[in-house]
C-alpha positions in Angstrom: -25.1 -1.0 18.3 -22.6 0.3 20.9 -18.9 0.2 20.7 -17.3 -3.3 21.0 -13.5 -3.8 20.9 -12.2 -5.9 18.1 -10.7 -9.3 18.6 -7.0 -9.2 19.7 -5.3 -12.3 18.5 -1.9 -12.8 20.1 0.8 -15.5 19.7 3.7 -16.6 21.8 5.9 -17.9 19.0 6.5 -17.4 15.2 3.2 -18.1 13.6 2.0 -18.3 10.0 -1.3 -16.5 9.4 -3.1 -17.6 6.3 -5.6 -15.1 5.0 -8.4 -17.7 5.0 -7.9 -18.2 8.8 -7.6 -14.6 10.0 -10.1 -13.4 12.6 -13.0 -11.4 11.1 -14.8 -8.4 12.7 -17.2 -5.6 11.6 -16.3 -2.1 12.8 -18.7 0.7 13.1 -22.4 1.6 13.3 -25.1 3.2 11.1 -23.7 6.7 11.7 -20.0 5.9 11.3 -20.4 3.4 8.5 -19.6 -0.3 8.6 -16.1 -1.7 7.7 -15.0 -5.3 7.3 -11.8 -6.1 9.3 -9.4 -9.1 9.0 -7.3 -9.0 12.1 -3.9 -10.6 11.8 -2.3 -9.8 15.2 -2.9 -7.4 18.1 0.0 -8.0 20.4 1.4 -5.9 23.2 3.6 -4.1 20.6 1.9 -4.2 17.2 -1.6 -4.2 15.7 -2.1 -5.2 12.1 -5.3 -5.6 10.1 -6.7 -5.5 6.6 -9.9 -3.5 6.3 -12.3 -3.4 3.3 -15.2 -1.6 1.8 -17.4 -2.1 -1.3 -17.3 0.4 -4.1 -19.0 3.6 -2.8 -18.5 2.5 0.8 -17.0 4.8 3.4 -16.3 5.3 7.1 -16.6 8.4 9.1 -17.1 8.6 12.9 -19.8 8.6 15.5 -20.0 9.1 19.2 -19.4 5.4 19.8 -16.9 4.9 17.0 -14.3 7.7 17.0 -11.5 7.7 14.5 -8.8 9.6 16.4 -6.2 7.4 18.1 -3.1 7.6 20.2 -0.9 5.7 17.7 1.2 6.1 14.6 -0.5 4.5 11.6 0.5 3.4 8.1 -2.3 2.4 5.6 -1.2 0.6 2.5 -3.6 0.0 -0.3 -3.8 -3.6 -1.5 -6.7 -3.2 -3.9 -8.9 -0.4 -5.3 -9.0 3.3 -5.1 -8.9 4.6 -1.5 -9.4 8.2 -0.4 -8.5 9.3 3.1 -9.6 12.6 4.6 -8.9 14.5 7.8 -12.2 16.2 8.5 -10.6 18.5 11.1 -8.1 20.1 8.6 -9.8 19.5 5.3 -6.9 17.4 3.9 -7.8 14.8 1.3 -5.5 12.3 -0.3 -6.2 9.8 -3.1 -4.4 6.5 -3.0 -4.2 3.7 -5.6 -3.1 0.1 -5.3 0.5 0.0 -3.9 0.3 3.5 -2.4 0.6 4.2 1.4 -0.3 7.0 3.8 1.2 7.8 7.2 -0.2 9.8 10.0 0.5 10.3 13.7 -1.6 10.3 16.9 -4.5 12.7 17.3 -5.3 12.6 13.5 -9.0 12.4 12.7 -9.6 10.3 9.6 -12.4 9.2 7.3 -12.0 6.8 4.4 -13.8 6.3 1.1 -13.9 3.6 -1.6 -13.8 5.4 -5.0 -13.0 2.5 -7.4 -14.9 -0.1 -9.4 -13.7 -2.9 -7.2 -13.8 -3.4 -3.4 -11.0 -1.6 -1.6 -8.7 -3.5 0.7 -6.2 -1.6 2.9 -3.4 -3.0 5.1 -3.1 -1.1 8.4 -0.2 -1.0 10.9 -1.0 0.6 14.3 1.5 1.2 17.1 1.3 1.6 20.1 -1.4 -1.1 19.8 -5.0 -1.2 21.3 -3.7 -3.3 24.2 -2.1 -0.1 25.5 -5.4 1.8 25.4 -4.4 3.7 22.2 -7.7 3.0 20.3 -11.2 3.4 21.6 -10.4 4.3 25.2 -7.9 7.0 23.9 -10.4 8.3 21.3 -13.0 8.9 24.0 -10.5 11.2 25.9 -10.2 13.5 22.8 -12.5 16.5 22.1 -15.3 15.3 19.9 -15.4 16.7 16.3 -19.1 17.2 15.4 -20.3 16.9 11.8 -21.0 20.6 11.5 -17.2 21.2 11.7 -16.1 18.5 9.2 -14.2 19.8 6.2 -13.3 17.9 3.0 -11.1 20.5 1.3 -8.6 23.2 2.2 -10.0 26.5 0.8 -6.9 28.4 1.8 -5.1 26.8 -1.2 -7.6 27.9 -3.8 -6.0 30.5 -6.1 -2.5 29.3 -5.3 -2.3 25.9 -7.0 -0.2 24.2 -8.1 2.7 24.9 -5.8 1.0 25.9 -2.6 1.4 23.9 0.5 -0.1 23.9 4.0 2.1 26.0 6.3 1.9 23.4 9.0 3.0 20.6 6.7 -0.2 18.7 7.0 -1.2 15.6 8.9 -1.7 13.0 6.1 1.5 12.0 4.3 1.0 10.0 1.1 4.0 7.7 0.2 4.1 6.3 -3.3 6.8 3.9 -4.6 9.1 6.7 -5.8 8.8 8.4 -2.4 10.1 5.5 -0.3 13.7 5.6 1.1 15.3 2.5 -0.5 18.1 0.3 0.8 19.5 -3.1 0.1 19.4 -5.7 2.9 21.1 -8.8 1.5 19.4 -9.5 -1.8 16.2 -7.7 -0.7 15.2 -4.3 -2.1 13.7 -2.6 1.0 11.6 0.6 0.7 11.0 2.5 4.0 7.5 3.9 4.0 7.7 5.4 7.5 9.9 5.1 10.5 9.2 6.7 13.9 9.9 5.9 17.6 6.8 3.7 17.6 6.6 2.0 14.2 8.6 1.2 11.0 6.9 0.0 7.9 8.8 -1.1 4.8 8.1 -2.8 1.5 10.3 -5.7 0.4 11.0 -7.1 -3.1 12.8 -10.4 -3.7 13.3 -12.4 -6.9 13.0 -16.2 -6.7 15.8 -17.9 -4.8 17.1 -14.6 -3.3 17.0 -13.8 0.4 17.3 -10.9 2.8 19.8 -10.7 5.6 19.2 -12.8 8.7 18.2 -10.4 11.4 16.4 -9.8 14.7 14.7 -6.5 15.1 13.9 -4.4 18.2 10.3 -5.4 18.4 7.4 -7.5 17.1 7.4 -8.1 13.3 4.5 -8.8 10.9 5.5 -9.9 7.4 2.6 -9.5 4.9 2.8 -10.9 1.4 1.3 -8.5 -1.1 1.9 -10.6 -4.2 3.9 -13.8 -5.0 5.3 -16.5 -2.8 7.6 -16.1 0.2 9.4 -18.3 2.7 10.0 -16.9 6.1 12.8 -18.7 8.0 12.6 -18.1 11.7 14.7 -19.0 14.8 13.0 -18.6 18.2 14.3 -19.9 21.6 16.6 -22.3 19.8 13.9 -23.7 17.5 13.8 -23.2 13.8 10.8 -23.1 11.5 10.0 -22.2 7.9 6.6 -20.6 6.9 5.5 -20.7 3.3 3.3 -17.8 2.5 1.2 -16.8 -0.5 -0.8 -13.6 -1.4 -2.2 -11.8 1.6 -0.9 -14.4 4.0 1.3 -13.1 6.8 3.8 -14.3 9.5 4.0 -12.9 13.0 7.5 -12.9 14.6 7.6 -12.0 18.3 10.3 -9.8 19.7 13.5 -11.8 19.8 12.9 -13.8 16.6 15.8 -14.0 14.1 14.4 -14.3 10.6 15.3 -14.3 7.0 13.0 -13.8 4.0 13.4 -15.8 0.8 11.7 -15.4 -2.6 9.9 -18.5 -3.9 7.9 -19.4 -7.0 8.6 -18.2 -10.5 8.3 -14.4 -10.2 9.2 -11.5 -7.9 7.6 -11.4 -4.4 6.4 -8.2 -2.9 5.9 -8.0 0.9 5.1 -5.3 3.4 6.8 -5.5 6.8 5.8 -3.7 10.0 8.0 -3.6 13.1 7.2 -2.1 16.5 8.6 -0.3 18.3 12.2 -0.3 16.8 13.6 -1.4 13.4 17.1 -1.4 14.8 18.9 -4.7 14.9 18.7 -6.4 18.3 21.2 -9.1 17.4 
C-alpha cells in the first residue's frame, strides 16, 4: 500500500482522551513493517501518539514510509523492551519500561520489540505533522538505502567501556536517574528533554497532593502512565475537571491554566509534553 497520512485529531478546548476512545491507525507497509498507532492529538503545535508492536516486531523504513523527520521527538517506553537504532550512524539503544530516548530532526530511526510482551511506546513530536514535518519532510531528505544500514558502531570495538562517539551521537537515552528533577508545588517533576520546540517531563504525585496552577507557552498533553489523576483546567473563563486513569490523557490548548492532583490510594505517574515552550505564560 502507498503512504497515507495518519488521522490528525484536534480539539478547541480542554479535552479528556480515554485510551479506549483514541483514534487507531496502522503505519507502514510490507517493507517498512507494520506498527499499531493510537493517536491522542495532532494539533498545530503538538503531536502525541502511542505506538505498539508484538514481541519480535519491528519497523524500519521504505520508499513510501521514511523514518526521518523535521521534528524533535521523545519516545517513552510504557511496556516491554524497546530497542531503537539509527541505521545511518550505527547507534543502538536498549530501553526498558519507564525509560525514554530523545532525538532531533534529521535522525533516521528503526525500532524493535525485544521483550516477552507487546511493546508500547509514548511518542511526543514537535513541530507536528500539520507543519509538514513528517512524511512531506521525509521525502525531501536523501534516501538511506538498505545497503548502507548499520546496526553497530565498529569504531568503538577495542575501546570499551569508556569510549564515546566523538560527535556525541544522535540517540540520547534518558532513564529515571538521568532526568533533571524539580518540585512544582507538591509534584516531583523530572525533565526528560527540553528544546526550543518541545519539553517532556515526568510527574509524580501522591494521593491528595497537587502541582502548581500554571499556564504554559504552548499546547499541553498530560498522559497517565499509572494511577489516577485529576486535571483541573480553566479555559476562556470556564472551569472543568478531568478524571484520568492508566493510559488516559488530557489535551490542554495553549492558554489553558491547569493543575494536576493525585487521586486514588497510591502514587500517580504521568508524562507531560508541552510545545513549543514550557515557560509560564501566566
